[in-house]
Structures are given as structure tokens and as C-alpha cells.
VEXDREN-2710 file (C-alpha; in Angstrom, 1 decimal):
% VEXDREN-2710
k/r/px/py/pz
1/MET/-2.9/-17.6/20.4
2/TYR/-5.0/-15.3/22.5
3/LYS/-7.7/-16.0/25.0
4/ASP/-11.3/-15.1/24.5
5/PRO/-11.5/-11.4/25.4
6/SER/-14.6/-12.0/27.5
7/THR/-12.6/-14.2/29.9
8/LEU/-9.8/-11.7/30.5
9/VAL/-9.5/-9.8/33.7
10/THR/-10.3/-6.0/33.5
11/HIS/-7.8/-3.8/35.2
12/LYS/-7.7/0.0/35.9
13/GLU/-8.3/2.2/32.8
14/ILE/-5.2/3.3/30.9
15/ARG/-5.3/6.8/29.5
16/VAL/-3.3/8.0/26.4
17/SER/-3.2/11.6/25.2
18/ILE/-1.6/12.6/21.9
19/SER/-1.3/16.0/20.4
20/PHE/-0.5/16.5/16.7
21/GLU/0.3/20.2/17.1
22/GLU/3.1/21.1/14.7
23/LYS/3.7/17.4/14.0
24/LEU/2.8/17.2/10.3
25/PHE/6.3/16.4/9.3
26/HIS/6.5/13.5/11.7
27/SER/5.1/10.6/9.7
28/PHE/3.3/7.9/11.6
29/TYR/3.3/10.1/14.7
30/GLY/0.0/8.8/16.1
31/LEU/1.1/5.1/15.8
32/LYS/4.5/5.9/17.3
33/GLU/3.2/7.9/20.2
34/CYS/0.6/5.2/21.1
35/TRP/3.5/2.7/21.3
36/TRP/5.6/5.0/23.4
37/GLN/2.8/5.6/25.9
38/LEU/1.8/1.9/26.1
39/ARG/5.3/0.5/25.9
40/ASP/5.8/-0.2/29.6
41/VAL/2.4/-1.8/29.9
42/VAL/3.2/-4.1/26.9
43/GLU/6.7/-5.0/28.0
44/ASN/5.7/-5.7/31.6
45/HIS/2.4/-7.5/31.1
46/HIS/2.1/-8.5/27.4
47/PRO/5.6/-9.2/26.0
48/GLU/4.1/-11.6/23.5
49/LEU/2.5/-8.6/21.7
50/LYS/5.8/-7.0/21.2
51/ARG/7.1/-10.2/19.7
52/ARG/4.1/-10.7/17.4
53/PHE/4.2/-7.1/16.1
54/SER/8.0/-6.6/16.1
55/ALA/8.1/-6.2/12.3
56/GLU/5.6/-3.4/12.4
57/LEU/7.4/-1.8/15.4
58/GLN/10.8/-2.1/13.7
59/PHE/9.4/-0.4/10.6
60/LEU/8.3/2.6/12.8
61/PHE/11.5/2.7/14.9
62/PRO/14.4/1.5/12.6
63/GLU/17.0/2.8/15.1
64/GLU/15.9/0.2/17.7
65/SER/16.1/-3.6/17.9
66/PHE/12.8/-5.4/18.6
67/ASN/13.4/-9.0/17.3
68/GLU/16.5/-9.9/15.4
69/ARG/14.9/-13.2/14.3
70/ILE/12.0/-11.5/12.4
71/ASP/12.2/-10.4/8.8
72/PRO/11.9/-6.7/8.2
73/LEU/8.4/-5.5/7.1
74/GLU/9.9/-4.7/3.7
75/ALA/10.4/-8.4/3.2
76/LEU/6.9/-9.3/4.3
77/ALA/4.9/-6.6/2.4
78/ALA/5.2/-4.6/-0.8
79/GLY/5.5/-0.9/-0.8
80/SER/4.2/1.8/-3.2
81/SER/5.8/2.4/-6.6
82/GLU/6.7/5.7/-8.1
83/ARG/7.6/4.2/-11.5
84/ARG/4.1/2.7/-11.8
85/LEU/2.5/5.7/-10.1
86/SER/0.9/3.2/-7.7
87/LYS/0.3/4.5/-4.2
88/GLU/-1.0/1.1/-2.9
89/SER/1.3/0.1/0.0
90/GLU/0.9/-3.2/1.8
91/GLN/3.6/-1.9/4.2
92/ILE/1.4/1.0/5.4
93/PHE/-1.6/-1.4/5.7
94/ARG/0.5/-3.8/7.8
95/VAL/1.8/-1.1/10.1
96/VAL/-1.7/0.4/10.6
97/TRP/-3.2/-3.0/11.1
98/GLY/-0.4/-4.2/13.4
99/ILE/-0.3/-1.3/15.8
100/SER/-4.1/-1.2/15.9
101/LYS/-4.3/-4.9/16.8
102/LEU/-1.7/-4.5/19.5
103/ILE/-3.8/-1.7/21.0
104/GLN/-6.9/-3.8/20.7
105/PHE/-5.3/-6.7/22.6
106/VAL/-4.1/-4.4/25.3
107/SER/-7.7/-3.2/25.7
108/TYR/-8.9/-6.7/26.3
109/HIS/-6.9/-6.7/29.6
110/SER/-7.3/-3.0/30.6
111/PRO/-9.9/-0.5/29.4
112/LEU/-8.2/2.2/27.2
113/GLN/-9.2/5.8/26.7
114/ILE/-7.2/7.5/23.9
115/ARG/-7.5/11.2/23.3
116/PHE/-6.1/12.7/20.0
117/TYR/-5.7/16.5/19.8
118/ASN/-5.1/18.9/16.9
119/LEU/-6.0/16.2/14.3
120/ALA/-6.2/18.9/11.6
121/GLU/-2.4/18.8/11.6
122/ALA/-1.9/15.0/11.7
123/ASP/-0.2/13.0/9.0
124/ARG/-2.6/11.0/6.8
125/VAL/-1.5/7.6/8.0
126/SER/-2.3/8.7/11.6
127/LEU/-5.7/9.7/10.4
128/GLN/-6.2/6.3/8.8
129/PHE/-4.9/4.6/12.0
130/ILE/-7.6/6.4/14.1
131/SER/-10.3/5.6/11.6
132/TYR/-9.2/1.9/11.6
133/LEU/-9.1/1.9/15.4
134/SER/-12.6/3.1/15.6
135/LEU/-13.8/0.0/13.7
136/LEU/-12.2/-2.5/16.0
137/LYS/-14.0/-4.3/18.8
138/GLY/-12.4/-3.9/22.2
139/ASN/-12.6/-2.1/25.4
140/MET/-11.5/1.2/23.9
141/ARG/-12.9/4.7/24.1
142/LEU/-11.6/7.1/21.4
143/ARG/-12.0/10.9/21.9
144/ILE/-10.8/13.4/19.2
145/HIS/-10.2/17.1/19.0
146/VAL/-9.9/18.1/15.3
147/GLY/-9.0/21.7/15.7
148/GLU/-8.2/24.0/12.8
149/VAL/-5.8/23.8/9.8
150/PRO/-3.1/26.3/10.7
151/ALA/-3.3/29.6/8.7
152/SER/0.4/29.4/8.1
153/TRP/0.0/26.3/5.8
154/ASP/0.5/26.7/2.1
155/GLU/-2.9/27.2/0.3
156/GLU/-2.6/24.0/-1.8
157/CYS/-1.9/22.0/1.4
158/LYS/-4.9/23.6/3.2
159/LEU/-7.2/22.7/0.3
160/LEU/-6.1/19.1/0.4
161/ARG/-6.6/19.0/4.2
162/PHE/-10.0/20.8/4.3
163/GLU/-11.6/18.4/1.9
164/LEU/-9.9/15.3/3.4
165/LEU/-11.0/16.1/6.9
166/GLN/-14.7/16.2/5.9
167/LEU/-14.5/12.7/4.4
168/TRP/-12.3/11.4/7.2
169/LYS/-14.9/12.3/9.8
170/LYS/-17.5/10.3/7.9
171/SER/-15.2/7.2/8.1
172/LEU/-15.2/7.2/12.0
173/TYR/-17.3/4.8/14.0
174/LYS/-18.4/5.2/17.6
175/ILE/-16.0/8.0/18.5
176/ASP/-16.5/11.1/20.7
177/GLU/-15.5/14.5/19.5
178/ILE/-14.0/17.0/21.9
179/GLU/-14.9/20.6/21.1
180/ALA/-11.7/22.0/22.6
181/PRO/-8.7/20.6/24.3
182/PHE/-9.1/20.8/28.0
183/GLU/-5.9/19.3/29.2
184/GLN/-2.2/20.0/28.4
185/VAL/-0.6/17.3/26.4
186/THR/3.1/16.8/26.9
187/GLN/5.1/16.3/23.8
188/SER/7.1/13.2/24.8
189/ARG/8.8/12.6/21.4
190/SER/11.9/14.3/20.1
191/LEU/12.0/15.6/16.6
192/SER/12.4/13.0/13.8
193/PHE/15.1/13.3/11.2
194/ASP/12.5/14.3/8.6
195/GLU/11.1/17.0/11.0
196/LYS/14.6/18.4/11.5
197/VAL/15.3/18.5/7.8
198/SER/11.9/20.1/7.1
199/LEU/12.2/22.7/9.8
200/SER/15.7/23.6/8.6
201/TRP/14.4/24.0/5.1
202/PHE/11.8/26.5/6.2
203/GLN/14.0/28.3/8.8
204/HIS/17.5/28.1/7.4
205/ARG/17.1/27.2/3.7
206/GLU/20.4/28.8/2.6
207/SER/22.3/26.5/4.9
208/SER/20.2/23.4/4.3
209/ASP/21.3/20.3/2.4
210/THR/19.1/20.2/-0.7
211/TYR/19.8/16.4/-1.2
212/ASP/18.5/15.8/2.4
213/THR/15.4/17.8/1.6
214/GLU/14.7/15.9/-1.7
215/GLU/15.2/12.6/0.1
216/THR/12.8/13.7/2.9
217/ILE/10.2/14.8/0.3
218/GLN/10.5/11.4/-1.4
219/ARG/10.1/9.6/1.9
220/LEU/7.2/11.7/3.1
221/VAL/5.3/11.1/-0.2
222/MET/6.0/7.3/-0.3
223/ASP/4.8/7.1/3.3
224/GLY/1.5/8.7/2.4
225/ASN/2.2/12.0/4.1
226/TYR/1.2/14.1/1.1
227/GLU/0.6/17.5/2.7
228/ALA/4.0/17.4/4.4
229/GLY/5.7/16.5/1.1
230/LEU/3.8/19.2/-0.8
231/ALA/4.6/21.8/1.8
232/LEU/8.4/21.3/1.3
233/ILE/7.8/21.2/-2.5
234/GLN/5.9/24.5/-2.5
235/GLU/8.6/26.2/-0.4
236/GLY/11.3/24.9/-2.9
237/LEU/9.3/26.1/-5.9
238/GLN/9.2/29.6/-4.4
239/GLN/12.8/29.8/-3.5
240/ILE/14.8/27.8/-6.1
241/SER/15.9/29.4/-9.3
242/ASP/18.0/26.6/-11.0
243/LYS/15.8/25.0/-13.7
244/GLU/17.0/21.4/-13.2
245/ARG/16.4/21.6/-9.4
246/LEU/13.0/23.2/-10.0
247/ALA/12.2/20.3/-12.4
248/THR/13.0/17.8/-9.7
249/PHE/10.5/19.5/-7.4
250/TRP/7.9/19.6/-10.1
251/MET/8.4/15.9/-10.6
252/LYS/7.7/15.3/-6.9
253/LYS/4.7/17.6/-7.0
254/GLY/3.3/15.5/-10.0
255/LEU/3.9/12.4/-7.9
256/VAL/1.9/13.9/-5.0
257/TYR/-1.1/14.6/-7.1
258/ALA/-0.9/11.3/-9.0
259/PHE/-1.0/9.5/-5.6
260/ILE/-3.8/11.7/-4.3
261/GLY/-5.8/10.9/-7.5
262/ASN/-6.0/14.4/-9.0
263/TYR/-4.6/13.1/-12.3
264/ASN/-5.3/16.3/-14.3
265/ARG/-3.3/18.3/-11.8
266/ALA/-0.5/15.7/-11.9
267/ILE/-0.4/15.9/-15.7
268/ALA/-0.1/19.7/-15.5
269/CYS/2.9/19.3/-13.1
270/TYR/4.7/16.8/-15.4
271/LYS/4.1/19.0/-18.4
272/HIS/5.6/22.0/-16.6
273/LEU/8.6/19.8/-15.7
274/PHE/9.0/18.8/-19.3
275/SER/9.1/22.4/-20.4
276/LEU/11.7/23.3/-17.7
277/SER/14.2/20.4/-17.9
278/MET/16.9/19.8/-20.5
279/ASN/18.0/16.6/-18.9
280/ALA/17.3/13.7/-21.3
281/GLN/16.7/11.1/-18.7
282/LYS/14.4/13.3/-16.7
283/ARG/12.5/14.3/-19.9
284/THR/12.2/10.6/-21.0
285/ALA/10.9/9.5/-17.6
286/THR/8.4/12.4/-17.6
287/CYS/7.0/11.3/-21.0
288/MET/6.5/7.8/-19.5
289/TYR/4.6/9.3/-16.5
290/LEU/2.4/11.4/-18.8
291/ALA/1.7/8.4/-21.0
292/LEU/0.9/6.2/-18.0
293/LEU/-1.5/8.8/-16.5
294/SER/-3.2/9.4/-19.9
295/SER/-3.7/5.7/-20.5
296/LYS/-4.3/4.0/-17.2
297/ARG/-6.0/6.8/-15.3
298/LEU/-7.8/9.0/-18.0
299/ASP/-8.4/6.5/-20.8
300/GLN/-6.8/8.8/-23.3
301/GLU/-4.9/6.3/-25.4
302/ASP/-4.1/8.6/-28.3
303/GLU/-2.6/11.1/-25.9
304/ALA/-0.6/8.3/-24.3
305/GLN/0.8/7.2/-27.6
306/SER/1.8/10.8/-28.4
307/TRP/3.9/11.0/-25.1
308/ILE/5.4/7.6/-25.8
309/ASN/6.6/8.8/-29.2
310/LYS/8.1/11.9/-27.6
311/GLY/9.7/9.7/-24.9
312/MET/11.3/7.5/-27.6
313/GLN/12.8/10.6/-29.3
314/GLU/14.2/11.8/-25.9
315/ALA/15.7/8.4/-25.3
316/GLU/17.8/8.7/-28.4
317/LYS/19.9/11.1/-26.4
318/LEU/20.7/8.5/-23.8
319/GLU/23.2/5.7/-23.9
320/GLY/23.8/2.2/-22.4
321/LYS/21.9/1.0/-19.4
322/GLU/20.1/4.3/-18.9
323/ALA/18.7/4.2/-22.4
324/ASP/17.7/0.6/-22.1
325/ILE/15.8/1.2/-18.8
326/GLU/13.9/4.3/-20.1
327/ARG/13.0/2.6/-23.4
328/GLY/11.9/-0.5/-21.4
329/TRP/9.5/1.6/-19.3
330/LEU/8.1/3.3/-22.4
331/PHE/7.5/-0.1/-24.1
332/ASN/5.9/-1.3/-20.9
333/VAL/3.4/1.5/-20.9
334/ARG/2.7/1.1/-24.6
335/ALA/1.9/-2.6/-23.9
336/LEU/-0.4/-1.5/-21.1
337/SER/-2.3/0.8/-23.5
338/ALA/-2.7/-2.1/-26.0
339/PHE/-3.8/-4.4/-23.3
340/ARG/-6.5/-2.0/-22.2
341/GLU/-7.8/-2.0/-25.7
342/LYS/-7.7/-5.8/-25.7
343/ASN/-5.1/-5.8/-28.5
344/TYR/-3.2/-8.7/-26.8
345/ARG/-0.9/-9.4/-29.7
346/GLU/0.3/-5.9/-29.9
347/ALA/0.7/-5.8/-26.1
348/LEU/2.7/-9.0/-26.3
349/LYS/5.0/-7.4/-28.9
350/TYR/5.7/-4.4/-26.8
351/SER/6.1/-6.4/-23.6
352/GLN/8.7/-8.6/-25.3
353/SER/10.5/-5.4/-26.6
354/ALA/10.6/-4.1/-23.0
355/LEU/12.1/-7.4/-21.7
356/LYS/14.7/-7.5/-24.5
357/ARG/15.9/-4.1/-23.4
358/ILE/16.5/-4.9/-19.8
359/LYS/17.1/-8.7/-19.7
360/ASN/20.8/-8.3/-19.1
361/HIS/20.5/-5.6/-16.4
362/GLN/20.1/-6.5/-12.7
363/ALA/18.9/-4.8/-9.5
364/GLY/17.3/-1.4/-8.9
365/ASP/15.0/0.1/-11.5
366/ALA/15.9/-2.6/-14.0
367/LEU/14.8/-5.4/-11.7
368/HIS/11.6/-3.6/-10.8
369/LEU/10.8/-3.3/-14.5
370/LYS/11.8/-6.9/-15.3
371/ILE/9.5/-8.3/-12.6
372/ASN/6.7/-6.2/-13.9
373/VAL/7.2/-7.2/-17.5
374/ILE/7.5/-10.9/-16.8
375/SER/4.4/-10.8/-14.8
376/ASN/2.6/-8.9/-17.5
377/LEU/3.7/-11.4/-20.2
378/SER/2.3/-14.3/-18.1
379/VAL/-1.0/-12.5/-17.9
380/LEU/-1.0/-11.8/-21.6
381/PHE/-0.4/-15.4/-22.5
382/GLU/-3.2/-16.4/-20.2
383/LYS/-5.6/-13.9/-21.8
384/MET/-4.7/-15.3/-25.2
385/GLY/-5.6/-18.8/-24.1
386/LEU/-2.0/-20.0/-24.0
387/SER/-2.0/-21.4/-20.5
388/ASP/1.2/-23.5/-20.9
389/LYS/3.1/-20.4/-22.0
390/ALA/1.6/-18.4/-19.2
391/LEU/2.8/-21.0/-16.8
392/ALA/6.3/-21.3/-18.3
393/THR/6.7/-17.5/-18.3
394/TRP/5.6/-17.3/-14.6
395/GLN/8.1/-20.1/-13.8
396/LYS/10.9/-17.8/-14.8
397/PHE/10.5/-16.4/-11.3
398/ASP/11.6/-19.8/-9.9
399/GLN/15.2/-18.5/-9.9
400/PHE/14.2/-15.9/-7.4
401/ILE/12.8/-18.6/-5.1
402/THR/15.8/-21.0/-5.4
403/ARG/18.2/-18.1/-4.7
404/GLY/16.3/-16.9/-1.8
405/THR/13.7/-14.1/-1.9
406/THR/11.2/-12.4/0.4
407/ALA/8.1/-14.1/1.9
408/ALA/6.0/-11.5/0.3
409/PHE/7.2/-12.5/-3.2
410/SER/7.1/-16.2/-2.4
411/LYS/3.4/-16.0/-1.4
412/THR/2.6/-14.2/-4.7
413/TYR/4.7/-16.7/-6.7
414/TYR/3.2/-19.9/-5.3
415/PHE/-0.4/-18.6/-5.5
416/ARG/-0.2/-17.9/-9.2
417/LEU/1.9/-20.9/-9.9
418/GLY/-0.7/-23.1/-8.3
419/ALA/-3.6/-21.4/-10.1
420/LEU/-1.9/-21.7/-13.5
421/LEU/-1.1/-25.4/-12.8
422/VAL/-4.8/-26.0/-12.2
423/VAL/-5.7/-24.2/-15.4
424/SER/-3.1/-26.5/-17.2
425/GLY/-4.8/-29.6/-15.8
426/GLN/-2.4/-30.3/-12.9
427/GLN/-5.0/-29.7/-10.2
428/LYS/-3.5/-31.7/-7.3
429/GLU/0.0/-30.1/-7.6
430/GLY/-1.7/-26.7/-8.2
431/ILE/-3.8/-26.9/-5.1
432/ALA/-0.8/-27.9/-3.1
433/HIS/1.1/-24.7/-4.2
434/ILE/-2.0/-22.5/-3.4
435/MET/-2.1/-24.1/0.1
436/GLN/1.7/-23.3/0.3
437/ALA/0.9/-19.6/-0.4
438/TYR/-1.8/-19.7/2.3
439/GLU/0.6/-21.0/4.9
440/ILE/3.2/-18.4/3.9
441/ALA/0.6/-15.6/4.3
442/LYS/-0.4/-16.9/7.7
443/GLY/3.2/-17.4/8.8
444/ILE/4.0/-13.7/8.2
445/ASP/0.7/-12.5/9.7
446/ASP/-0.6/-11.4/6.3
447/VAL/-4.2/-12.0/7.3
448/PHE/-5.5/-9.9/4.4
449/HIS/-4.1/-12.2/1.7
450/ALA/-4.8/-15.3/3.8
451/ALA/-8.5/-14.5/3.8
452/PHE/-8.6/-14.3/0.0
453/ILE/-6.4/-17.3/-0.6
454/ALA/-8.6/-19.4/1.7
455/GLN/-11.7/-18.2/-0.3
456/GLU/-10.0/-19.4/-3.5
457/LEU/-9.3/-22.8/-1.9
458/ALA/-13.0/-23.0/-0.9
459/ILE/-14.0/-22.3/-4.5
460/TYR/-11.8/-25.2/-5.7
461/ALA/-13.2/-27.5/-3.1
462/TYR/-16.8/-26.4/-3.9
463/ASN/-16.4/-27.0/-7.6
464/ASP/-15.1/-30.5/-6.9
465/ASN/-18.2/-31.1/-4.7
466/ASN/-16.0/-31.4/-1.6
467/PHE/-18.4/-29.4/0.5
468/ASP/-16.7/-30.3/3.9
469/GLN/-13.5/-28.8/2.6
470/ALA/-15.3/-25.8/1.2
471/VAL/-16.8/-25.2/4.7
472/HIS/-13.4/-25.5/6.2
473/TRP/-11.8/-22.9/3.9
474/LEU/-14.7/-20.5/4.1
475/GLU/-14.5/-20.6/7.9
476/GLN/-10.7/-19.9/7.6
477/SER/-11.5/-17.0/5.3
478/ALA/-14.0/-15.5/7.7
479/SER/-11.6/-15.8/10.6
480/MET/-8.9/-14.0/8.7
481/ALA/-11.3/-11.3/7.5
482/ILE/-12.2/-10.6/11.1
483/GLU/-8.5/-10.3/11.9
484/PHE/-8.0/-7.6/9.3
485/GLY/-11.2/-5.8/10.2
486/ASP/-13.6/-6.6/7.4
487/GLU/-16.8/-7.8/9.0
488/GLU/-18.6/-7.6/5.7
489/ILE/-16.4/-10.3/4.1
490/ALA/-16.6/-12.4/7.3
491/SER/-20.4/-12.2/7.3
492/LEU/-20.5/-13.2/3.6
493/GLN/-18.4/-16.3/4.3
494/ARG/-20.5/-17.3/7.3
495/ARG/-23.7/-17.0/5.2
496/ARG/-22.1/-19.3/2.6
497/VAL/-21.2/-21.8/5.3
498/GLU/-24.8/-21.8/6.6
499/ILE/-26.1/-22.7/3.1
500/LEU/-23.5/-25.5/2.8
501/GLN/-24.4/-26.9/6.2
502/GLN/-28.2/-26.6/6.0
503/HIS/-28.9/-28.0/2.5
504/ASP/-28.8/-31.5/1.1
505/SER/-25.8/-31.9/-1.2
506/MET/-28.1/-32.3/-4.2
507/MET/-29.7/-28.9/-3.5
508/ILE/-26.6/-26.8/-2.7
509/LYS/-25.5/-25.8/-6.2
510/PRO/-28.8/-24.0/-7.1
511/GLN/-28.6/-22.1/-3.8
512/LEU/-24.9/-21.1/-3.8
513/ASP/-22.6/-19.7/-6.5
514/LEU/-19.0/-19.0/-5.3
515/GLY/-17.9/-17.8/-8.7
516/LEU/-14.7/-18.7/-10.6
517/PRO/-11.3/-18.9/-9.0
518/ILE/-8.8/-16.1/-9.7
519/THR/-5.2/-16.7/-11.0
520/LYS/-3.4/-13.7/-9.5
521/ILE/-3.3/-11.9/-6.2
522/GLY/-3.8/-8.2/-6.8
523/ARG/-6.2/-6.4/-4.5
524/PRO/-6.2/-2.9/-3.1
525/PHE/-5.7/-2.6/0.7
526/TYR/-9.0/-0.8/1.0
527/PRO/-9.5/-1.2/4.8
528/ILE/-7.3/1.8/5.6
529/HIS/-7.8/4.1/2.6
530/ILE/-9.4/7.4/3.2
531/PRO/-11.8/8.3/0.3
532/ASN/-10.1/10.6/-2.1
533/PRO/-11.5/14.1/-2.1
534/LEU/-9.9/15.3/-5.3
535/ILE/-10.7/12.7/-8.0
536/GLN/-12.1/14.6/-11.0
537/GLN/-15.5/13.1/-11.9
END
């Protein structure tokens, strides 16, 4: 698609300067500002880049229209999940990766110097973006001025930021630090909606819309802008007197600390919420969060069981769909706890109980839970050695495919479908579906999953002694790994290719072990994650 960078003509250096002063509440600010300052260059000289990364740009600027024929990023990549307390967001990975690659391609034509000022005030994704940029090859020079965390920040927010910045600096590669800003940076962007709501909450709280504030907090946290979300939460906890509104803010504070990885602090927040609220649905959901943290994060299975029992008691006060959904989530966590203890039959019983509760409910939270439970049931059957039942359960998702679903879901569906078919003895059909998943991943520029799917195809070929095909897929995996910025994986695949090409077929197996194939895609998007400073050891 693109020419070898070494053959491209070098033009005059382009300079970009971005200041994060008072921009904490503007999520993705560094990515947005890079686009705005490079937009004319891209549109006039490299319009193909705007087309290629239109999904990522549309995600950043939903009010604009970049390419009506492209699916939104939400259809191409999964987001984080509050109900599962899972911060992993493929969407954030894609937007960081996409804008970084766009900048890298621009630098192949014209050298770039990008200066970032007042980074102590930047949102976390912008920090991840700068760290990721520093790892990419290209004709780029990055210069940073970190500055100081403002004294006006809330103490908890300052603590998060101080420790984060120390680890973030260690993640940078080949980057120059500017001791002090020596040029004035013009603020070229207007306030975002979230900034307007946030500033209004601080300056004119009595006239602010609390619903807007709560929605903004939710959006900031789900977008990874934890300090911004926490700042609004802390202000609310100091000013609000109504217990149920306070409970809502404590719930969001628990979510912040769960996503950050300070699970003991998250539990303390949820327990305080439980003591405040008299709302049965809120109390039931809180029990589920406490059970999930106790089991999945802290290995405290007895404590998890205690909270599940409390949650079931609270659920007695609920009716209809609301009761079914909350009981379903509690059964789901109970199944997880049993699964972690390798009690698969008990896990199966509770997963089936969860599915029974929500099988007649559609959309929203019910659909989220249903997809999670069906997937878990398939994994359970596989663990129990019942590969045919694992396959049949997974094929329940076929209705989503036939009715039309997202490319992100189709990719996941076809990969596991293919892997389970192979396990069931239908290798030819299974491999065809895994290749289908690979083509979907490539088609939506999901180079991260494409790299791992190609590796799995190499393993299948290798195990069949089809070494030429193994070489082909390992080379594809290396190419995709380079695309998403993981030179370590790319180097590993190249070393494997060398072994395959340099040894006689009779001598290869003792020299090379590719391991066993996996049956489910589920990997953290580690290339962009900043190490967590608050995990309790």
C-alpha cells in the first residue's frame, strides 16, 4: 500500500507544538491536536491516509464526516466493560495505533518535530500515545516538557499522577526532554463538551445538570481519563448531600480504582456505597462488583461467595427483567469463582442458571451478559473434554452472524468456530474458518489480531509438516507485528522462519517447538498500556 520509506522524497521539516495546560478534561487531546495541526498536510498531500484511518478519526471527531462508507470504530473494535470491571479497550488501542501510524507515514515524506508541553496535565491516553510514538520508526523528533502537577488538583488525583509520571517516563524511547517551555503555544482547539460540563461543575455547580456530569464522568473513565473522572467525583462527594446521588458517585469512584488496579481501594469504595444506598438494584449490582473483585482480582473465593449471597438477598426486592439481569450477573460471577477453583461442573450449573434467567431478554445489559455466558459455557464444555458440546454452544452465535453483526464479533466468532472444528476432527473446514477470521482482521486493519491468527495458522501448518505454509504464516505474523509496533514478536517469528529454512525437514522438529494452538482470541492490548503504579503487591 505504501512505498518503502527510504525511497520517499524528504521535504521541509514540519513542526507541531501542543500544550496540555488546563486540558485534563479534554480526552484524547494530544491525538486530536496532532490531527488538527497536520490536517492540511494530510488532505493536500496524503489523502489516502485520511481514508485509511477514517474510523479512528471519526471516533475522535464524531461531529465530523470522514468516510461514510467505513464502519464506525465501535463496530471494528471492542470497548471496556464496567459490568465485568475490564478496562481493556481495543478501541483505545486502535485510535492510539491509528493516529500514530498516520503521523509515522507523514514523517516518511517530511521530517516532523513534535513538541509536547505541560504533560503533567495530559490525559492518560495522550501519554500512551506519546509513549507509543516514541517506539515507532520514522523521521520524527519528539521533544517533551513535563512540567508540574497543578497544586489545585485534588490530593488523590495528584497521587495517581505523580506515580504514573515516573513510570511513564521510563516507557519513552529516544525522546528529548525540554526543561522549560521556551515558546508560546497557541491553544487552537475550542472546549470539548466534557470540558464545558466539567468546568461548569467546578465553577457553577448549583446551576449544573447533574445528569450531564454523571454522563461525563462515565465517559471520562471509560475513555481511560481516570484523573479527570476522579476530579469530578471528588468534587461531587464534597458537595452532594443526597445519599443516593452520593452512592452513584461512590460507584464511579470504585470503577476508577478497579480500572487503575488498586483493587483494595475499589472494594472500600463499593463497600461505602453499599452502606449508603437503599436502592435494591444498586445494592445488588454492588454485591456483584465486590464478589467479582474478591474472586477475580484478589483470589478471595470465600469473600466472593459471601457477597454473592448478600446480592441474592437484595435481588429478592427486585422484580421482572431487573431481577433476572441482576441475578444473572451474580450467577455468572459464582460460575467464575467455581471455574477458577477448577470445579467445572459447579461452574456449568451456575452458568446455565445465569443463561436461564436472561435467555428471553434482549439488548443492553441482558445481551452483554448473554454473550458472556454463552462464551463461558462453550469454554467450560471444552475444559470438560466435551468438544462437540463446546462447538454446538459456540454455534449459538451463528444467529448474530446471519442477522448481521460487527466485523469485530465476526472475527472472534470465526476464529473460535474454526479452532473448535479442528478439535472435533473437521480440520479442513476449521482451518478455512480461521483463515476467514484472518481476512476479516486484515480487512478492518486489525493488525494486532491478524498477527496472532497468522501465528496460529503457522502452528497448524507446522504440525501437519507443511513447512512452506508455516513459513508463509510466520512471515505474515511478523509483518503484522511490525505494523502494531511489537518488534519482539516480529523478531521471534523471523527466527522461527530461519530455522525452518535452514534445516532439513527431518531435523526441524527437534530444533523448533511452536507450541499448541489456542482456541479463543483473548489477549490484552499491552502495546499501549502504561504500567500500573498502584497495584497492591
